[in-house]
Backbone as numpy.savetxt, mean C-alpha at the origin, in Angstrom:
# Nx Ny Nz CAx CAy CAz Cx Cy Cz
-5.67 9.61 8.57 -5.94 9.01 7.28 -5.17 9.76 6.22
-4.62 9.05 5.27 -3.85 9.66 4.22 -4.77 10.14 3.12
-4.43 11.26 2.52 -5.23 11.84 1.43 -5.09 11.02 0.17
-6.11 11.09 -0.68 -6.03 10.40 -1.95 -5.02 11.09 -2.86
-4.77 12.38 -2.60 -3.81 13.10 -3.42 -4.34 13.43 -4.80
-5.57 13.06 -5.06 -6.14 13.30 -6.38 -7.27 14.32 -6.30
-7.53 14.86 -5.10 -8.65 15.78 -4.94 -9.98 15.10 -5.07
-9.99 13.79 -4.84 -11.20 13.00 -4.95 -11.73 12.69 -3.56
-13.00 12.96 -3.33 -13.61 12.63 -2.06 -13.90 11.13 -2.05
-13.53 10.51 -0.96 -13.79 9.07 -0.84 -15.28 8.85 -0.62
-15.82 7.90 -1.36 -17.23 7.54 -1.24 -17.28 6.04 -1.00
-18.10 5.62 -0.05 -18.20 4.20 0.28 -18.58 3.39 -0.96
-17.90 2.28 -1.13 -18.13 1.34 -2.23 -17.83 1.94 -3.61
-16.97 2.93 -3.66 -16.52 3.53 -4.92 -15.00 3.48 -4.95
-14.42 2.81 -5.96 -12.94 2.77 -6.00 -12.38 4.15 -6.28
-11.19 4.44 -5.69 -10.54 5.73 -5.89 -9.38 5.60 -6.88
-8.47 4.66 -6.61 -7.27 4.54 -7.44 -7.38 3.49 -8.54
-8.16 2.47 -8.32 -8.22 1.35 -9.23 -9.64 1.12 -9.70
-9.81 0.24 -10.67 -11.12 -0.03 -11.23 -11.95 -0.99 -10.39
-11.37 -1.46 -9.30 -12.06 -2.39 -8.44 -11.86 -1.99 -6.97
-12.78 -2.42 -6.15 -12.71 -2.15 -4.71 -11.74 -3.09 -4.04
-11.12 -2.62 -2.99 -10.28 -3.47 -2.16 -11.21 -4.29 -1.26
-10.75 -5.47 -0.89 -11.47 -6.32 0.07 -10.59 -6.50 1.29
-11.22 -6.65 2.45 -10.48 -6.86 3.66 -9.79 -8.23 3.59
-8.52 -8.26 3.91 -7.72 -9.48 3.93 -6.95 -9.54 5.24
-6.52 -10.69 5.60 -5.65 -10.86 6.78 -4.34 -11.46 6.32
-3.25 -10.87 6.79 -1.92 -11.43 6.50 -1.19 -11.64 7.82
-0.26 -12.55 7.79 0.57 -12.78 8.97 2.01 -12.50 8.56
2.65 -11.60 9.29 4.05 -11.24 9.06 4.73 -11.12 10.41
6.03 -11.19 10.39 6.80 -11.01 11.61 6.77 -9.53 12.02
7.14 -9.27 13.26 7.21 -7.89 13.72 8.21 -7.08 12.87
9.31 -7.72 12.53 10.33 -7.04 11.72 9.77 -6.66 10.35
9.07 -7.57 9.72 8.49 -7.29 8.41 7.46 -6.16 8.52
6.62 -6.21 9.56 5.59 -5.19 9.73 6.22 -3.81 9.96
7.25 -3.75 10.79 7.95 -2.48 11.05 8.56 -1.94 9.75
9.12 -2.82 8.93 9.71 -2.40 7.66 8.63 -1.94 6.68
7.48 -2.59 6.69 6.37 -2.14 5.84 5.91 -0.75 6.25
5.83 -0.51 7.55 5.42 0.79 8.05 6.44 1.87 7.64
7.73 1.56 7.81 8.77 2.52 7.42 8.71 2.83 5.93
8.57 1.77 5.12 8.52 1.97 3.66 7.29 2.78 3.25
6.14 2.46 3.86 4.92 3.19 3.49 4.98 4.63 3.93
5.56 4.89 5.09 5.71 6.27 5.57 6.64 7.06 4.64
7.72 6.43 4.21 8.66 7.15 3.35 8.02 7.46 1.98
7.09 6.63 1.55 6.37 6.87 0.29 5.10 7.69 0.49
4.78 7.98 1.75 3.56 8.72 2.11 2.29 8.04 1.61
2.26 6.70 1.79 1.08 5.92 1.48 0.83 4.96 2.64
-0.31 4.31 2.63 -0.62 3.35 3.70 0.07 2.02 3.42
0.16 1.18 4.44 0.70 -0.15 4.27 -0.16 -0.92 3.27
-1.47 -0.74 3.38 -2.40 -1.39 2.44 -2.07 -1.02 1.00
-1.83 0.27 0.75 -1.52 0.72 -0.61 -0.16 0.21 -1.05
0.81 0.13 -0.15 2.10 -0.42 -0.49 1.98 -1.87 -0.95
1.22 -2.66 -0.18 1.01 -4.07 -0.52 0.26 -4.17 -1.86
-0.72 -3.30 -2.06 -1.45 -3.26 -3.33 -0.51 -3.03 -4.51
0.36 -2.04 -4.37 1.28 -1.72 -5.45 2.27 -2.84 -5.73
2.76 -3.49 -4.66 3.65 -4.64 -4.84 2.90 -5.74 -5.54
1.66 -6.00 -5.11 0.85 -7.04 -5.73 0.53 -6.77 -7.19
0.45 -5.52 -7.56 0.19 -5.13 -8.95 1.49 -4.98 -9.74
2.60 -5.30 -9.09 3.93 -5.25 -9.70 4.24 -3.85 -10.22
3.81 -2.84 -9.47 4.04 -1.44 -9.88 5.48 -0.99 -9.61
6.24 -1.78 -8.89 7.61 -1.42 -8.60 8.59 -2.30 -9.37
8.11 -3.11 -10.27 8.99 -4.01 -11.03 9.55 -5.06 -10.08
10.76 -5.47 -10.33 11.41 -6.47 -9.49 12.05 -5.77 -8.29
11.52 -6.02 -7.12 12.04 -5.43 -5.90 13.12 -6.34 -5.33
14.28 -5.77 -5.10 15.39 -6.51 -4.55 15.58 -6.13 -3.10
16.18 -7.01 -2.33 16.41 -6.75 -0.90 17.16 -5.43 -0.71
18.13 -5.14 -1.54 18.93 -3.92 -1.39 18.07 -2.66 -1.56
16.96 -2.75 -2.30 16.08 -1.61 -2.50 15.35 -1.22 -1.23
15.27 -2.11 -0.28 14.48 -1.87 0.94 15.34 -1.55 2.15
16.63 -1.59 2.03 17.52 -1.31 3.19 17.68 0.17 3.41
């Protein structure tokens, strides 16, 4: 499990990074996309879930294909 990096102990039903709790979702992606998500999240030292959260919150601005190669 990856650390919060904030010195905050995780508590059930308490948000750590955002003002709201995450909900379980299901996504379907190709094996290639999943492997690239894992590589990107590992290089950023965050989980795939957190990477998707940040993209969804537009925390990376406009992501171009060249940024992910």
